[in-house]
N, C-alpha and C positions, 0 to 999 in steps of 0.2 A: 658235940654239937649236933643238933637234929638236922640231918641232911635234907629232909623234906622241907623243913623250915627255911634253910638256906636256898634251896632250889626255887622255892616259891617266891621268895623275896627278889631273887635275881631275875626270874622270868617276868614278874610284875613290873619291876623297874625298867627292864629292857623294852618291854612291850609298850609302856606308857611314855617312853622317852621322846617319841615323835608326836605325842598328843593324839594318837589314834590307836585303838586296840582292835585289830582285825579278828574276824571270827575264828580263823585258824590259830591265831595266837592265844585267844581265850580258851580254846579247847585244851591246849597244853597247860595253861595256867590252872584251869578248873580241875584237871586230873590231880594236881598237887593240892589245890585248895580244899577239895572234899575230904582230904586226910587230916586237915587241921582240926583241933578241938577248941573248945571255948576258952581254955586257959592260955592259948597262944594269941593274946590280945594285940600284940604289936603287929602281927601279920594280918589279922582281920581288920585292925584299925587302918592299916595301909590300904587294904582293899576298899574299905569304906571311903577313904579319902579319894581314891580313884573314881568310885561310883558317884560321889557327890561333886566331882570336879567337872563342870560343864565345858571346860576347855579341852577335855579328853573325849574324843568322839567314840561312841559305842553304837553298834547296831541295836535295833530293838530286841533282837533275839539274845544278844550277849548281855544287854542291860537287864533283861528279865531273869536270865540265869544267875547273874551276879546278885541281883536283889534277893532271889530265892535263897542263895547260899548265905547271904548276910543275915537274912531273917532266921535261918536255921542256926546261926551263931548268936542269936539273941537281940539283933538290931531290928526295931520295929520301924520299917521304912514305908513312906507313902508310895502307893503304886504308880503315881504319875510324876515322880521326881524328875526322871530323866527327860520326860516330855517338856518340862518347863524350859529346859535349855534351848529347845528348838525355836523359841520365840525371840531369843536374843540375836541381835544383828551379827555379833562376832562369833556366834556359835559355829563350831566346825561341823559342817554337814557330812555325816559319816559316809553316806552312799556316794556323794560327790568326791570326797577325798579318796575313797577306795578306788573309784574309777580312774581318777588322776594317777594314782600309784600303779595300778595294773596296766593302764595304757601308756605309762612312761611319759606323761605329759608334765612339763614344767609350766605351771600356771603363768600365763602372760596377762598383764593388766587389761581389763576390759572397762570401757567407760559407759556408764548408765546415765541417761538424762531423765530428769523429772520436771515436767512443766506443771506448776500448781500455784495456789494462792500465795503461799509463803512456807517457810521452814525455820525451825530452830537450829541455826547454824552452829550453835555451841553445844548441841546435844552430844554427850560423851560417847554415844553409840557409834557415831560416824563423823564427828567433827574433823578428824584427821584425814578422812577420805574425800572431803568436800573440796572441789577445785573449780575455779573460774565461774562461780555462780554470779547471777546478775538480776537485779530488780528492774524490770522494764516499766513498772508503774511509777516508781519513785526515781528512776534513772540513777541508781547507785549500786555498788557492789554487794551490799548487804541485802539478803532476802528475808530477814526476820522482821515480823511485825508482832503486835500484841496478841494475835490469834494465829498460832502456827501449828495447831494440831493436825490439820488435814494434810498439808504437804509433808510434815515431819513423819506422820504415820505412813504415807505412801513411800517415802524415801527409805524408811526402816525396813519395810517389807521387800522392796526392790533389792536392797543390799544384803539381805540375810544370807549368811554362810559364804560371803564373798569379801573377806577382810582385805584383799589386795585389789579390789575394784576401785575405780575412781567414780565419784558422783558429781555431776554438774546439775545444778537446779536453776530454773528461771522462774521468777515471780511474774505472772502475766494476768492482767485484769481485763483485757479487751482482746478481741479477735486479732486486731492489728499487732498487739503486743505478743500474742501467741505465735504469730508468724515470725516476728523478730526473735522470739525465744527459740523457736525451732531452728532458725538460721544460726543462732548463737550456740546451741547444743551441738549442731552439726560441725560448726567451725572448731569446736573443742573435742572432737573425736567420738561423740556418742555413737555407739553401735545399736543401742536400743533406747527408745524414748517412751516413757510411760506418761499418759495423760488421763487423769481422773477428774476432769472438770465438767461442770454443767455447760452444755453448748446446744442451744435450741433456738428456734425462731418463734415468732408469735403464732404462726400457723400450726406448728408441730405441738406446742405445749401452751395453749392459750391461758390455762389457769395459772401455771407457774409463771408465765410471762406477766400476767396481771398482778400476781402477788409480789413480784420483784421489780416492777417498773420504776419504783422510786428508791430501790436499794442500790447504793453506789458500788457494792461489791459484785452483785450479780447482773445488774441491768446491762452492762456493756457486752455481755456474752451472747446477745440474741441474734446478731447478724454477723456477716463476714465468714460464713462457713466455707464458701467456695474458695476464698483466699487461703484458708488453712489446708484444705484438701490439695490445692495447687502446691503448697509448701511441702506437703508429704510426697507428692509426685516428683517435685524437684529434687528432693533428697531420697532418691529411690534406693540408695545403698544403706538406708537405716530401716530397722523394723520398728513400727509404731504399735504400741498396745494402748487401746482406747476403751474407756468404760462404756458399756452399753447404756447405762442409765438406770434409775431407780423409780420408775413410774408404772411398772407392770403393763407396758404397752408393747404391742407387736410392731416392730420396726419394719417398714416397707409397705404399710397400709395406712389409710387415712391421711393425716397430716404428717406422719413420721416418715418422710420420704427424702431421697437425696436432694440436697439444696436446702432442706428444712431442718436437718439433724445431722450432726457430725458422724454419729455412729452408723448412719444409713448410707454407707459407701462400701464398695468392694474394691480393694486395691491389692496388688501382689505383695506389698510391704506393710499391710495393715491387718492387725488382729483386734477384733472387737470382742470384748469379754463380758459374759453374763455372770451373775452371782449364783453360786451353789450354797445351800444351807449346810448345816453340820451333818446331815444325813445324805448329802450328795444330790439332793433334789433341787429344783429351781427355787430360789428364795422367793417368797411371795411378792416382793417388791420389784424384782429384777425385770428389766426390759428384755425382750427376746425376739427371735424371728430370723430364720435362715432365708437367704444366704448372707444377710448383712452381719448378724452376730456370729462370730466364728467358732468360739469355744466357751465353755463354762469353767469356772475355777472357784475354789473355796473363798468365801467372802469374809469369814470371821477370823480376826487376828488380834494378838496382843502385841503392841508395837510402840515405838517411841512416840511421845507427845511433846507438848511445849514445856519449857522450863526444865529440860532434862529429865522429865518424868515419863511414865508409860501410860498407855490407854488401851481400852477395848476399841477395836476399829472394825467396821464392817461395810457392807454395800459393795456395789461394783467398783467403788473406789479402792477397796481392799483386794478384790479379785484381780484387778488389772495389774498392779505392780507385782503380784505373785507370779503372773505369767511372764512378766518382764524378767523376774529373777531367774526363772527356769531357762528362759531364752539365753540369758547371759552365761549361765553355767554350760549350756550346750555350745556356745561360742568358744568358751575356754577349752572344752574337750575336743572341738573340731573347728579350729579357727578359720578354715576356708569356706565354711557354709555361707552362702549368700543370704540376704534378707528374705528372699522368696523361699529358698530352701529351708531356712529356719522356720518360717511361718508354716510351710507344708509339713515339716517334721513334727511340730507341735500338734497339728491336726491329725496326722497319720498315726501318732502314738497315743492319742487320747483314748479314754475308756468309754466307749459308746454304751448307751442304755436306752431302753424303751421310753423312760420318763423324759429324756432329752430329745427324742427323735423329732425332727422338724423345728425344734426350738432354736438350735444352733447348727451351724454348718457341719461341725464335727460329730453331731449327734451324741455328745457326751462331754465329760469333764477332762481337763488337761491332766496328764499323768507325768509328774516330775520323774518318777523312777524310770519309766519306759523311755521318755524323751532323752534323758541323760545317757542311758545305756545305748540307745541307737546312735546318739552323737559320738560316744566313745568308739563304737564299732565303725561308724562312718569315717571318723578321723584316722583310724588305723588303716582302713582300706585306701584312703587317699595318701597315706604314707607308704603304700606299696605292699601291704599285707594282703594275703588271700583271705576270703571269708573264713576258711578253716583255721588259718593262722590267727586271725583276729579273734575268733570265738574261743580258741584255746587260750590265748593270752588273757582274755577277759573272763575266763571261767564260765562261758555261756554254754547252755545245752545245745544239742543239735536242733531242737525245735526253735529255740531263740535264734540260733545262727541263720536258719532258713528264713524265718520271719523277718529278721532285721536286714538280711541281704535283699529281700524283696523291697523293703522300705527304702534302703539305700539306692537301689536301682531306680525307684520312682523319683527320688530326689534328683537324680542325674549327677553328672561329673562336677 
């Protein structure tokens, strides 16, 4: 029997048994795999199965090396195959899973709230995670209508890589209903609430107001902004992520002022999100304006849609639940973070750039990678580890340790 063949098969099976192959595990597997030849089809086929299985998490580095090795064995693979998995709600986020393992965190359920027009409650991507949802427009438990792309897309982005999270959705068609919806989401334990709804007054958006004055879906959203802000203040233990808007307007000047526009408010538990295009620059349509708009985030996503199908989804409506998703992962990694600390963590770990300077308070785009790493580090500090011990446990460099310790100090106890 070929010992290398046996060792390779055993290593691959063991590494994939927990549905995540860490970089150090792959290094050991690769040392055996490079000795395989094209005649050993059973072994290379097993490797191909792992590569194509989106339920097995791989880092980008490992996925690239695995793809190269398979191509060298005669498999013509598309370069973006593994990236497709990251769009799936149930996809195992490799970086998140690795931090959980290194920080020795047993994931506790976190509840994400989404206030939107409607949602496909039967969508297979998250139907099992949906809890206690309510339609405040029709006064019934179902939140599904004939047009459920918007809320379904937002929910799919917010839940991505969090298969053990609970999702609570409210369908809200007026400002009064949104206030009721926020109270409902709070009652059922939401730690983060994502709102990607149009919410403007006649003064702030006269053209949009005029265009929708007879539209039963959008017309009721024009007033009642103050009541929604008061609801956010009342539930000060919840982090709210709110879409900046898609009108390419500067918030804080002209008619786009507090009292006239939901996003034109600064609260310690509110993150207003602008849209970044695929190059990381401001999307042409995105509203902007520091200090009201807090941070930018990627706007373009492939996410669940109505009738259990999928859709291309963009705008600040896509950027906002993306930030909520990162916030939820940070809460899992460091459960004691307050809503204000969570907001500040996402700002302090963002990637600043000249092209965003002055457009958003953070001067840049949110960084999922840095935010989660700081959350894991902070969580260990709060469990009694020293900065040195926490950095060693998480395999952070001295530079990262010092930088993350400064951020943790700024967040406070």
